[in-house]
C-alpha positions as a Markdown table, in Angstrom:
| # | Residue | x | y | z |
|---|---|---|---|---|
| 1 | Met | 0.6 | -8.3 | -21.1 |
| 2 | Pro | 3.9 | -7.6 | -19.2 |
| 3 | Met | 4.4 | -9.2 | -15.9 |
| 4 | Ser | 4.1 | -7.1 | -12.8 |
| 5 | Lys | 7.3 | -6.2 | -10.9 |
| 6 | Arg | 7.7 | -8.0 | -7.5 |
| 7 | Ile | 8.9 | -5.9 | -4.6 |
| 8 | Leu | 10.0 | -7.8 | -1.6 |
| 9 | Ile | 9.8 | -6.1 | 1.8 |
| 10 | Leu | 12.3 | -7.7 | 4.2 |
| 11 | Gly | 13.6 | -7.2 | 7.7 |
| 12 | Pro | 13.5 | -8.2 | 11.3 |
| 13 | Glu | 10.4 | -8.3 | 13.5 |
| 14 | Ser | 8.7 | -5.0 | 14.2 |
| 15 | Thr | 10.3 | -3.0 | 11.5 |
| 16 | Gly | 7.1 | -1.8 | 9.7 |
| 17 | Lys | 7.1 | -4.3 | 6.9 |
| 18 | Ser | 3.4 | -5.0 | 6.8 |
| 19 | Thr | 2.5 | -1.3 | 7.2 |
| 20 | Leu | 4.9 | -0.4 | 4.4 |
| 21 | Ala | 3.6 | -3.2 | 2.1 |
| 22 | Glu | 0.0 | -2.1 | 2.7 |
| 23 | Lys | 0.8 | 1.6 | 2.2 |
| 24 | Leu | 2.7 | 1.0 | -1.1 |
| 25 | Ala | -0.2 | -1.2 | -2.3 |
| 26 | Leu | -2.7 | 1.6 | -1.6 |
| 27 | His | -0.4 | 4.2 | -3.2 |
| 28 | Tyr | 0.0 | 2.2 | -6.4 |
| 29 | Ala | -3.4 | 0.5 | -6.4 |
| 30 | Asp | -1.9 | -2.9 | -6.7 |
| 31 | Pro | -2.0 | -5.9 | -4.3 |
| 32 | Trp | 0.2 | -6.8 | -1.4 |
| 33 | Val | 0.9 | -10.2 | -0.1 |
| 34 | Pro | 0.4 | -10.4 | 3.7 |
| 35 | Glu | 2.5 | -12.6 | 5.9 |
| 36 | Val | 1.0 | -16.1 | 6.1 |
| 37 | Ala | 3.0 | -16.9 | 9.3 |
| 38 | Arg | 0.8 | -14.7 | 11.4 |
| 39 | Glu | -2.5 | -16.5 | 10.6 |
| 40 | Tyr | -0.8 | -19.9 | 10.7 |
| 41 | Leu | 0.8 | -19.4 | 14.1 |
| 42 | Glu | -2.4 | -17.8 | 15.6 |
| 43 | Lys | -4.2 | -21.1 | 14.8 |
| 44 | Leu | -1.5 | -23.3 | 16.2 |
| 45 | Asp | -2.1 | -24.6 | 19.7 |
| 46 | Arg | 1.5 | -25.5 | 20.3 |
| 47 | Pro | 5.0 | -24.1 | 19.7 |
| 48 | Tyr | 5.9 | -24.1 | 16.0 |
| 49 | Thr | 8.3 | -26.8 | 14.7 |
| 50 | Tyr | 10.8 | -27.1 | 11.9 |
| 51 | Glu | 8.1 | -28.7 | 9.7 |
| 52 | Asp | 5.7 | -25.8 | 10.4 |
| 53 | Leu | 8.2 | -23.4 | 8.9 |
| 54 | Leu | 8.2 | -25.4 | 5.6 |
| 55 | Gln | 4.4 | -25.3 | 5.5 |
| 56 | Ile | 4.4 | -21.6 | 6.2 |
| 57 | Gly | 6.9 | -21.1 | 3.4 |
| 58 | Lys | 4.9 | -23.1 | 0.9 |
| 59 | Gln | 1.7 | -21.3 | 1.8 |
| 60 | Gln | 3.4 | -17.9 | 1.5 |
| 61 | Met | 4.7 | -18.7 | -2.0 |
| 62 | Asn | 1.3 | -20.0 | -3.1 |
| 63 | Leu | -0.3 | -16.8 | -1.9 |
| 64 | Glu | 2.3 | -14.7 | -3.6 |
| 65 | Asp | 1.8 | -16.6 | -6.9 |
| 66 | Glu | -2.0 | -16.3 | -6.6 |
| 67 | Leu | -1.9 | -12.6 | -6.0 |
| 68 | Ala | 0.6 | -12.0 | -8.8 |
| 69 | Leu | -2.2 | -12.9 | -11.2 |
| 70 | Thr | -4.1 | -9.9 | -10.0 |
| 71 | Ala | -1.3 | -7.3 | -10.1 |
| 72 | Thr | -1.1 | -4.9 | -12.9 |
| 73 | Arg | 2.2 | -3.1 | -12.3 |
| 74 | Phe | 3.5 | -4.2 | -8.9 |
| 75 | Leu | 3.1 | -6.9 | -6.3 |
| 76 | Phe | 4.3 | -5.9 | -2.8 |
| 77 | Cys | 5.5 | -8.9 | -0.9 |
| 78 | Asp | 5.5 | -8.6 | 2.9 |
| 79 | Thr | 8.1 | -11.3 | 3.3 |
| 80 | Asp | 9.4 | -14.3 | 1.4 |
| 81 | Leu | 11.3 | -17.5 | 2.0 |
| 82 | Arg | 14.4 | -15.6 | 3.3 |
| 83 | Val | 12.4 | -15.1 | 6.5 |
| 84 | Ile | 11.8 | -18.9 | 6.7 |
| 85 | Gln | 15.5 | -19.4 | 6.1 |
| 86 | Val | 16.5 | -17.0 | 8.9 |
| 87 | Trp | 14.1 | -18.4 | 11.5 |
| 88 | Ser | 14.8 | -22.0 | 10.6 |
| 89 | Gln | 18.6 | -21.5 | 10.8 |
| 90 | His | 18.3 | -19.5 | 14.0 |
| 91 | Arg | 15.8 | -21.8 | 15.8 |
| 92 | Phe | 16.6 | -25.2 | 14.4 |
| 93 | Gly | 20.1 | -24.9 | 13.0 |
| 94 | Lys | 19.0 | -26.1 | 9.6 |
| 95 | Val | 17.0 | -25.1 | 6.5 |
| 96 | Asp | 14.8 | -27.4 | 4.4 |
| 97 | Pro | 16.4 | -27.8 | 0.9 |
| 98 | Trp | 13.1 | -26.9 | -0.7 |
| 99 | Val | 13.3 | -23.4 | 0.9 |
| 100 | Leu | 16.8 | -22.8 | -0.4 |
| 101 | Glu | 15.9 | -24.1 | -3.9 |
| 102 | Glu | 12.9 | -21.8 | -4.1 |
| 103 | Ile | 14.9 | -18.8 | -2.9 |
| 104 | Ala | 17.4 | -19.5 | -5.7 |
| 105 | Arg | 14.6 | -19.9 | -8.3 |
| 106 | Arg | 12.4 | -16.9 | -7.5 |
| 107 | Thr | 13.2 | -13.4 | -8.6 |
| 108 | Tyr | 12.3 | -10.0 | -7.3 |
| 109 | Asp | 12.8 | -6.7 | -9.0 |
| 110 | Leu | 13.6 | -4.8 | -5.8 |
| 111 | Ile | 14.2 | -5.6 | -2.1 |
| 112 | Leu | 13.2 | -2.9 | 0.4 |
| 113 | Leu | 15.2 | -3.8 | 3.5 |
| 114 | Cys | 13.7 | -2.4 | 6.7 |
| 115 | Ala | 16.1 | -1.3 | 9.5 |
| 116 | Pro | 15.3 | -2.0 | 13.1 |
| 117 | Asp | 15.1 | 1.6 | 14.0 |
| 118 | Leu | 11.4 | 1.8 | 14.8 |
| 119 | Pro | 10.2 | 1.3 | 18.4 |
| 120 | Trp | 9.4 | -2.3 | 19.2 |
| 121 | Gln | 5.7 | -3.1 | 19.1 |
| 122 | Glu | 4.6 | -5.8 | 21.5 |
| 123 | Asp | 3.0 | -8.8 | 19.9 |
| 124 | Pro | 2.6 | -12.3 | 21.3 |
| 125 | Leu | 4.0 | -13.8 | 18.1 |
| 126 | Arg | 7.2 | -11.8 | 18.1 |
| 127 | Glu | 10.2 | -13.4 | 19.8 |
| 128 | His | 13.1 | -11.0 | 20.1 |
| 129 | Pro | 12.5 | -7.4 | 21.4 |
| 130 | Glu | 16.1 | -6.9 | 22.4 |
| 131 | Leu | 17.9 | -4.4 | 20.1 |
| 132 | Glu | 21.0 | -6.6 | 19.9 |
| 133 | Met | 18.9 | -9.5 | 18.5 |
| 134 | Arg | 17.0 | -7.2 | 16.1 |
| 135 | Gln | 20.3 | -5.9 | 14.9 |
| 136 | His | 21.6 | -9.5 | 14.5 |
| 137 | Phe | 18.6 | -10.4 | 12.4 |
| 138 | Phe | 18.9 | -7.2 | 10.4 |
| 139 | Glu | 22.6 | -8.0 | 9.5 |
| 140 | Phe | 21.5 | -11.5 | 8.4 |
| 141 | Tyr | 18.8 | -10.0 | 6.1 |
| 142 | Gln | 21.3 | -7.5 | 4.8 |
| 143 | Gln | 23.7 | -10.3 | 3.9 |
| 144 | Leu | 20.9 | -12.1 | 2.1 |
| 145 | Ser | 19.8 | -9.0 | 0.3 |
| 146 | Lys | 23.4 | -8.4 | -1.0 |
| 147 | Ala | 23.8 | -12.0 | -1.9 |
| 148 | Ser | 20.5 | -12.1 | -3.8 |
| 149 | Gly | 21.8 | -10.2 | -6.8 |
| 150 | Phe | 18.6 | -8.1 | -6.8 |
| 151 | Pro | 18.7 | -4.3 | -6.3 |
| 152 | Trp | 17.9 | -3.4 | -2.7 |
| 153 | Val | 17.3 | -0.2 | -0.8 |
| 154 | Leu | 17.7 | 0.4 | 2.9 |
| 155 | Ile | 14.4 | 1.7 | 4.5 |
| 156 | Ser | 14.9 | 3.5 | 7.7 |
| 157 | Gly | 13.7 | 6.5 | 9.7 |
| 158 | Glu | 10.2 | 7.4 | 10.8 |
| 159 | Lys | 7.1 | 5.9 | 9.0 |
| 160 | Ala | 6.7 | 8.9 | 6.6 |
| 161 | Glu | 10.4 | 8.8 | 5.7 |
| 162 | Arg | 10.2 | 5.1 | 5.1 |
| 163 | Leu | 7.3 | 5.4 | 2.8 |
| 164 | Ser | 8.9 | 8.2 | 0.9 |
| 165 | Thr | 12.2 | 6.3 | 0.4 |
| 166 | Ala | 10.2 | 3.2 | -0.7 |
| 167 | Ile | 8.2 | 5.2 | -3.2 |
| 168 | Glu | 11.4 | 6.7 | -4.6 |
| 169 | Ala | 12.9 | 3.2 | -5.0 |
| 170 | Val | 9.7 | 1.9 | -6.7 |
| 171 | Glu | 9.6 | 5.0 | -9.0 |
| 172 | Ser | 13.2 | 4.2 | -10.1 |
| 173 | Leu | 11.8 | 0.9 | -11.3 |
| 174 | Ile | 9.2 | 2.6 | -13.4 |
| 175 | Lys | 11.9 | 4.8 | -15.1 |
| 176 | Glu | 14.0 | 1.8 | -16.1 |
């Protein structure tokens, strides 16, 4: 049985990643990997630490690997370790070597990079509503997407346009 293709959905906070992952999963009737950080941070009764980011990353990768076993054609990943890398570097000025090693080891068939052109959605777990910061993080994710060596597509516009662009990109994988 051929392995499913892994599609990574990446981008700054409040750019519609979870919504897009869920809609793609419904469209293709395949699983999506939700963001582990949300549940982890909601249970935390203190500010997160450098060590917490490593635990979040390990849990995220475990969930991704577990759900990959249930995928037939696609696995839609609402984040990966690049998010841990970005936040760790931004907040603590360093990145755990395990995170960087796993990023180098893991492969994705496509990255859907979400632009920060949707309105900010308030959320107590989100940290940077300022457009300048959202753009800063977007540029970091764009650099990481380019450096990954994986094909990537920019996802922008309103929600319907984003979904349409993402489906086009996924369909191009089917044709390959």
